[in-house]
Phi, psi and omega in degrees: 000122180295148183253129180245125176251122180251124182240105181197145180266003175264116185297322182294322178295314180299319180296314182295315180291323178298318179295318178298316180300319179293323176298330180273004177085021181264153168271117190256132174237135182251137174228136184270355179207164178293323179298317179295320179294320180295331178287339183259331199294323184295319179284325183288319184050066183292156176272338177204146180236135172245121186227141176275152179287311183269114180225155173293133183085230181293130180283165186297321182293319179294325184286344187301313181296320180294321178297318179292328179299324181268333186247357182084191184284061181280138176294133182240124176262123184259131177245148174203148171249359186228031186286156171225187182302314182297320179297314181297314181293318179298319179298314180295316181290332176283000177090021178300133179290325180208146178241114188241128181266129175280147351285150182226159176277140181300332179297322179294317179295322178301314180297320179294319179294320179298319178292322182294329181278357175269135181306138183209155179286154177294155183256136176285154184230152175220108189283350186281109181224136177226148182295157177268123182298125177094347180270083183256120181195144176225357182283150179303322182295326178280331175294327174294322176297316178301318179300315181293323177296317180297317180295317182290328179295333181283350179244183179242016183287155175293142182236136175247119177262133180231136178174163180296164177299133177089008182272354176101032182294319179292324177297320177296319178297320178297321180294318178301317179294315185299324184262010181263173178290349180264014187301330180279348179275178182288152172242104187255125183253131177228122174262106186295332181292341182271354182257131174287160181300326181290328184266340188304312184296315181295320180294317183284316188256349182080179178207161176261163181299132179082008182295330178203171181301126180097349180276077185279342178223153175290151181225132177280127181288163182294329178296317179291326178296334180274006182305127181084356182228219185235135174255121179255111178261101177276149184052053185296338180295343183272005179295126179298143182309316180298327181285331179302321180297313181294323179295318179300316180295321179297321179291323183280324185263350183058041177204154180235149179247105179300153178299128179085357181267159176253339183247127178290158180248130178300141179209100180259092181234157175259128184262127170239125182245162178213149176202151173260358181264165174277097187293329179295323177294323178292327174299319181293331178283351179086006182268354175224130185296133181292325181291325176290321178302311181295332180287317185275346184251037178300325178223127184244142179229128179263122176268116185287149175292159183298330180293342178265005179218055189296333179290350177269350189295309182294313176303322177294317179299318179294323176298315181295324178296319177294319180296317182289332177293325173052044177080000181271077180083185180288140177294153181295151181257143176267131176286164180299321179295321179294318178302316179296319180294321179298320181293334185274342184291156181283329179052059178297332177270004175060217187297324179299318179294322180297318178297317178299323179295321178292322178296318177299315182297322179297320181293317185285322187290323177056044179102156182086188182283156177278115178264166179298329180293342181276349181281148175292161178299140180290143176283113186279344185243127181293150176259112183270017176073028181257026175283163179116187181286173183300320181295319178296317180297316180299321180294320181288322177297318179299319179295319178295323179292325175297316179297318179296318181298318179299320179294320180289326178296331179281351182254112184299334183293345181272348183298129181086354183229010189299314182294321178298319179293324179298312179299319180294336179279313190265332185289312185305311181295327179292314181297318181298316182293321179294319177299316179299318182293338181249026174062026179079008182278119184292318183297313180295321180293320179297324180295318178295320183283344184076031180240161172283146184299329178294318178298318181294317179298322179297318180292321179295322176296320181297320181265008177055046177255134182259115180294000000 
């Protein structure tokens, strides 16, 4: 019978895990502190240990090495309700078999226990951990992100970060680099949206002298500059198709071929990519290679929008106030009314918008507490990430329409009416905007649309739009 040792000072948690362990056929022992567990562990010799981070006396992370000293390389599952980036990384580096954020479903713990009771090789550890500047979070959804960052940092696999603009994708990439074995190497950032198709290949892969008109000197590409470190490709969906082929080869061969060169250059870098778009939908449109997608998305992390982590808003705002004070006196204080107002905002620009709001408030307040009147006006309209040129917008709209079509295909009520529903979705906003641009004149609007004025009037009547 396998032996399970549960170390937690919360009786309800111990009762639930103990009951689960008995259902799984384990002999369960409960300890309310690390000290009590250490007194039992050598004689008990458990097959798996579940331990909380916050305990009276010795904390769970500190106790892990001592428990292994007495019990050998036993798998340890770490639980926490108060984790941050450092906690997650320290747990993984200390060799935690699993890092579980409270509250959790017992099914997840059951699966973790089943894996832990299966023979596995020991895990290497690295105790040196420091917090990531600017990564302030206490919500469970962000603690899950910390867990995934810690797990991905322990490997060398490609990582794809997905999230709205301003959610901290570059900060997450920096954390992955900082806690990886490549931390001493370079961290090279490339925003693909800022590169034209003509320049992208030369910037990424470099070029030799005379490779093209104006190439008066050889240039080392950004991929080669990231050798030994991490390459962060932001807005990865914007990579031009011809460059996608070369990037795939560079990832597979660990070498890059500069423009105009005949001999490739070694480049051993770890790739972390980011996008706010649905990259799988863009793959379906044929504008992003499926083989490259699977290569760069070996491990995926979703960065939640600020509206889904409202308990982080005030701590983040206070962090930004301290950062902006930069040691020049005491940081400004937020009133209770301001804290409530911050929690209620939509924050379409996410963490970036919150920082800008604190900077604005500091300028307006001119000393004293931050009042609600010092905050900038709230952005009433969400940003759906459709900024950029016409081609980028068309690509994103196409991806959204694919997603909408998939949802409607799953709904039997749309069968036989799909095209009608599509027109009802896309025509009204287009017609309204064209009418607005032409001062409500139907004839002028029909001319822009390439329709007969009678057809346009019929459609306006159908959609109940008043010119």
